[in-house]
N, C-alpha and C positions, 0 to 999 in steps of 0.2 A: 535224369538227376540221380536216380537210384544206381544206375550203372556207373556213373561218375564216382559216387561215394564208394561203391564196391571196389573200383579200380584203385582209389586212394588207399583203402584199407589193405588191399593186396600188396601195394607198394610198401606201405609201412611194415607189414609183416615180413616182407622180403628183407628189408633193412634190418629188422630185429634178428632174423636168422643169421644174417651176415655178421652182425656184431658178436654173436656167440660162437660162430664157427671159425673165426680168425680169417675169414675170406673177405676180400674187398674187390669190387669190380674196378676200382680206381688204380689198383696196383699195376704198374707198367715198367718195362724196361724200354728206355728211349735212347737211340743213338745220340751220344753227346755232341756230335758234329752237326746235329739237326738245328739249324739256325732259326727256324720259323716257330719256335715255342713262343706263345703269345705273352707269357708272364715271366718265365724263369730265364735269367741270363746265364747260360752255361759258361761262356768265356770268363765271366767274372768269378764264378764259383771255382773254376779251374785255377785262376790266378791266385786265389787265397788258400788253395789246398796243396799240401806237401806230402811227398812219399817218404816214409821212414824205412831205412835199411838197417836192421838191427842184428848184431852178433852178440849172443849171450855169453856168460862166463863159462859155460860148458860147451862153447863153440857151435851152438845151434844158430842157424841163420833164418831170418824171417823178415817180413815187411808189414808195415802198418801205415797209418795216416795221421796227419796233424793239420791244424788250421791256424792261419795268422790272425792275431787279435789286435795288433797295432802296426804302424808303419816302420817301427824300429827293430823288427825281428823277434817279437814275442809271439810264440806259438803255444797251442794247447793240444794235448793228446790224452790218451788213456794211460793211466799209471802202469797197468800191467804190461804195456808195450815195452817199457824201458826199465822195469823193476830190477832185472838181473842182467843189465847190459854190460858188455865189455867195450863195444864200439857202436856208435850210431852215425849214420850219414843221413842228412836231410836233403832231398832233391826237389827242386821247384818244378813247376809245369813247363818251364823252358830249359830244363835239364841242368840248371845250375846246382852245384853240390856244396853243402855246408857241413861243418862238424859242430854240433850244438853244445851248449852248456845246459845242464839240467837245473831247473830252478826249484821252487817250492812244489810240494805234492799234497794230495789228499788221498790217504790210503782208504778211508771209509767210503769215499765216493769215486775212487778209481780215476783220479785226474792228475795231470802233471803239466807244468809249464816247461817249455824249452826256449832257449834264446839263440838266435843265429846272428852272425855278423853281417847285417844287411840294413840298408836305409831306404826309405821311401818306397817300401813294397806295398802292394795291395793288401788290404785286410778287411775282415768282415765285421759288421756292426751287430751287436746283440739285439735280438728281437724283444720288444717290450711286451708282446702279447703271445701267449701260448694257450691254445684252447682245443677242445675235442673237435674232431672232424676237420681240423685245419690241414690244408694241402701242404705237403712237404716233399723235399727232394734230397737225394743223397748221391754223390758221385761214386761210381764203382770203379771206373778205370777211364782211360782216355776215349774209349769207344762207346760207353753207355752210361746212363744214370738211372736211378730208381725214383719212381714217383708214387706216392701213396698219401695216407693221411694218419693223423694221430687218433688212436683208438682208446688210449688210457692216459690220464694225466693225474699224478698223485705225488705231492710233496717234492716237486722238482724232478721226478722220474717220469718219463713218458714211454709209451709203447707205440710203435709205428707198424702199420700193416704191410710192410715189405720185409723180406729176409735179406739181411746184409750178406755180402760176399766176403770171402777170405781176404784179409789185408785192409778191410775198410775200418777196422777198429780205431777209434781216435779221430775219425773224420767228422766233418760237420753235417748236421741235418739242417737244411735251409728252408725258409718259407718262400712264397712267390716273389717277394721283393729281394731275395738274396740275403736276408738277415739270418743270423745264427739262432736257431731254435733250440738245438741241443748238440752235445757231443755223443757220438755213437760209442757204446761200450761193448755190447755183446748181442747175440741173436738167440732166438728160440727156434731151433730147426723144426721142432714138432709142430708148432703153431704158425710157422713161417712169419714170425714177427721179429722186431728189433727193439732193443732197449737203449735209451739214451738219457743223459742228465742235462738239465737246462742251465742257463747262466745263473739262475737263482741259487745254485749250489757252488758257484765258483769261489765264493767267499771262504769256503772250507779248504781251499788250497793254500795252506799256511804252515805246513810241516817241512822241515829241512830234509833234503834227500841225502842219504848216505850210500855211496856206491858199494856194491857187494862184489869185490874183486875176486874173492875166493868162494868156492862152494862150501856151504856149511857142513862141518863133519857130522856124520850120522852116529847115533848112539846105539850101541849094541847091548841094551838092557831093557828093563820093563818099567822105565820111568814114565809116570803119568802126570807129572807136575804141570806140563803144558796144557793139560785138560782143565786145570783149575786156575790158570793165569787170569787175574782179574781184568786186565786190559783186553785180552782176547774175548773173554766172556761178555764184556760190555759191548764189544763190536757185534758179536753174534746176536746178543739180545736186541740190539737196535734194529737188526735186519731179520728177526725171526718171522715177521709177517710180510716180508718182501714179496712183491709180485714177480720177481725175477726167478725163474725156475732153476737157473744155474746156481744162484746163491743158496736156494733151498737144498739143492742136491749136494753142494759142498758142505753145508751145515749138517745134513743127515750123515754124510760120510765121516765128518769129524766126530760126531757123537758115537757112531758105530766103531770107528777105529779106537777111540778111547776105551770103549768097553772091551774090545778085543785084546788090547794091551793089558788092561786090568785083569782079564781072564788068563793072561799069558798064552793066548793063542798066537799073538804076533809080538815081536820085539818092537821097541820104539823106532829103531832104524827102518824096519820093514813098513811100519805104519806111516812114518814120515815120507818114505819113498812113494808109497801108494797115493798119499794125499797130494804130494807135489805133482805127480804124474797126471792125476785127474784134474787138478787145478789148472795145469798148463793146457790140457785138452779142452776143458770147458771154456777157458778164456780165449782160446785161439780157434774155436770152431769156425 
């Protein structure tokens, strides 16, 4: 009996250590063509997942992911995937290509709706329950998927104990039943975790999208008015205690660049260029 209690205590201590190290023994890469998964339906997840091929206004090409939310062609993705697009192609699992219309967006929660000309397509249902230690899956490509669990859940933002791969941003995080738990936004390469937002925050997708067809001209002066913009400050304040390290890094960079321009160490155009470069890097890791 004493040995049994000691074994249980050791097991609990091991779980405690894993929760603080960012490590999980559940995290796995599984071939997506493996059909003997007991719970998760890979074929269904693939049928509701779409590849985005994006060309930006400065002619950079990249790819990302989107998920179908209804049978009439409504998709959801991460806003940063399409923020500065010039052209977008949406490709289904069976290689059918569409040119979508961008719908409403949420800048603060980094979400956007896309609409394709399609009827009676497969779509995912939103999960009613999101909880700690819940088993979740994420499609990485046609040859593998990621399996892990939720290790943090706060105000519609979750952290999952697997590290997303390049191009997975905007994709779905699914539960055992194939329901949508969250939309993947970014990863923390240091802790090998991934950040996503749950359907709880989809109601914030209510802002009109304005396509940026031209690059914004850079300013060759020491203007710091953008550092005091009330709208920008309100957004930063809302996320000043965010658990997302990328947001914290961007905020710290913003504060530092404002001070550098104020000290006339950098011009506004140099500061803007640095910020945009780092923003692009962090959101596309």
